[in-house]
C-alpha positions, 0 to 999 in steps of 0.5 A, spaced: 537 535 481 540 529 485 535 525 489 536 518 493 530 514 495 531 510 501 526 504 503 525 498 507 520 495 501 523 494 494 524 488 490 523 482 490 518 484 495 511 485 492 507 490 495 504 497 494 510 501 497 515 497 492 511 499 486 510 506 488 517 507 489 519 504 482 514 508 479 517 514 482 524 512 480 521 511 472 517 518 472 523 522 475 528 519 470 523 521 465 523 528 467 531 529 468 532 527 475 538 523 477 535 518 482 538 513 486 534 507 490 537 505 497 534 498 499 535 492 503 539 487 498 536 480 497 539 474 494 533 474 490 534 480 486 539 483 482 540 491 483 538 495 477 540 501 474 541 507 479 540 502 485 544 500 491 542 494 495 545 494 502 546 488 507 540 486 510 537 480 514 530 477 514 524 479 519 523 473 523 516 475 525 513 478 518 515 474 512 518 478 506 520 484 510 528 485 511 532 490 515 538 493 512 545 495 516 548 502 514 554 501 509 559 506 507 555 508 500 556 515 501 561 516 496 557 512 491 551 517 492 555 523 491 552 530 492 545 530 494 540 535 493 534 531 496 534 525 501 527 522 500 526 516 506 520 512 505 520 508 512 521 510 519 525 504 520 533 502 519 534 504 512 530 511 514 534 512 519 540 511 515 537 516 510 536 521 515 543 520 517 546 521 510 541 527 509 545 531 515 552 528 512 551 531 505 547 537 507 541 535 503 533 536 504 530 530 508 523 529 506 519 522 509 513 519 506 509 515 511 506 509 508 504 504 513 501 504 520 506 499 524 502 500 530 497 495 527 503 490 526 505 489 533 500 482 533 506 479 529 511 480 535 507 478 541 500 476 543 501 479 550 497 485 551 502 489 556 508 488 551 503 490 545 502 497 549 509 498 551 512 496 544 506 501 541 509 506 546 516 505 544 514 506 536 510 512 537 515 516 541 520 514 535 516 515 530 515 522 532 522 523 533 524 521 526 519 524 523 521 531 526 527 530 523 524 531 516 522 538 513 516 535 510 512 529 511 508 526 506 502 522 507 497 518 502 490 520 505 487 526 510 485 521 515 493 519 516 494 526 516 490 527 522 493 521 526 500 524 524 498 531 526 495 528 533 502 526 535 504 533 535 507 534 528 506 540 523 510 539 517 505 534 514 502 534 507 497 529 503 500 527 497 497 520 495 501 514 492 500 513 484 497 508 480 500 506 473 494 507 469 498 505 463 498 498 466 492 498 470 486 499 466 480 495 463 482 488 460 476 485 456 480 479 454 478 473 459 484 471 462 479 469 468 473 465 467 468 466 473 460 465 474 457 471 475 456 475 479 463 475 482 466 478 488 473 479 489 479 480 493 487 480 492 492 482 497 496 479 503 492 474 507 494 477 514 490 479 520 489 487 519 486 485 512 480 483 516 478 477 511 473 474 516 468 479 513 469 477 506 468 470 508 462 471 513 458 475 507 460 469 502 455 465 506 449 470 504 451 471 497 448 465 494 449 465 486 455 469 487 462 467 486 467 470 491 474 469 488 480 471 493 487 472 490 494 473 494 497 469 500 500 471 507 501 468 514 493 467 515 492 464 509 491 457 512 486 460 517 482 463 512 481 457 507 479 453 514 474 458 515 471 458 508 472 450 507 465 449 507 463 454 502 462 452 495 462 459 492 469 461 495 475 460 491 482 461 493 487 463 487 493 463 491 498 469 489 497 472 482 503 475 478 502 482 477 501 482 470 495 478 471 492 483 476 488 488 471 485 482 468 483 479 475 480 486 477 477 487 470 473 480 471 470 482 478 463 486 479 465 488 486 472 488 489 471 488 497 477 491 501 475 489 509 482 492 511 482 496 517 489 498 517 490 502 510 494 508 509 491 509 502 489 502 499 492 502 492 489 495 490 482 499 491 484 504 486 487 499 482 481 496 481 477 502 480 482 503 474 480 497 471 472 499 472 471 495 478 467 499 484 470 497 491 466 496 498 471 498 503 472 498 510 470 505 513 477 505 517 484 509 516 486 511 509 480 508 505 475 513 508 478 518 504 479 514 497 472 510 497 467 515 496 460 513 496 456 512 490 462 515 486 467 509 486 464 504 491 461 504 498 464 504 505 461 499 510 463 499 518 467 493 519 464 487 522 457 489 520 456 484 515 448 486 513 451 493 511 457 489 507 452 485 503 447 491 502 453 495 499 456 489 495 449 489 492 448 496 491 455 496 487 452 491 482 445 495 481 449 501 480 451 500 473 454 507 472 459 506 477 464 502 472 465 509 468 465 513 475 470 509 478 475 509 472 474 517 472 475 517 480 482 515 479 485 519 474 488 524 479 492 519 482 496 518 475 503 517 476 505 523 472 501 528 476 503 525 483 511 525 480 510 532 478 507 534 485 513 531 489 518 534 484 515 541 486 515 539 493 523 538 492 523 544 488 520 548 493 
């Protein structure tokens, strides 16, 4: 079977989509599929085996993301059985065109909710409403070209079905359990108990809640890793808090050690389709307190791998953090919870979709 994965997010960009696609590519190769990844080319990354980088430019309002231009790559791809797009935008549209041209099946995976990112373009409410209206119209049209649309959680399926689409199936993104597991080595040293977050520092991540609850956590260390457009604002909010530490961006190979050091991972984001970092933390034996929003609703189960809280309710957030610390069984429960998200199981589920 010959498959092409089309994506706007790939190396050197570092995010959940990039690593999900990289994991799929690896698992597909191991199972004998001929797979090629098509992505926006960057001067900071050299194409690897079975990768095609196409011309692109950087998005001015969202650092790190690039927009690709269609190129004459049809001959390089050869015959295709499946085109699997992982974006609704430029390269996704290009992938849909290639699928039609080569009479290949088209599957799309919805990784993000772009309507939550309009704030990066404008602060004017009328323009925001107009842009959201345009996007939702485009999304419905584009997703309608795919024979199957996969989404990473039941909550996102409700959103997509609510827009009039019916060809929707829940298939979570995978976790590399060979990489993310509990590390006993003390690469990080914090005074216990320690609460943490790692990821992009941006508006939709809602780190205000974590900083606000830090004011109540005397005797706790709050370690915030990552970077992003709102980092200076968040650092300013926490400048008088002695228990809050900003670590900056962590290299990926340090993340399992960071997660393993934490007593609780706090994930206040209001725009997650799945929330991979929550599950990565679970794989390292760390329970998660997450916002009761979007995909986190489905992937954080109270008393099983952490607890949900209502965004903005700092009392509730504080209580759930302490509940995680008090429940010692959550360490093993969290590790057991993520086994169903292994890259082996998810890859086999997607291959079955292709075969069907």
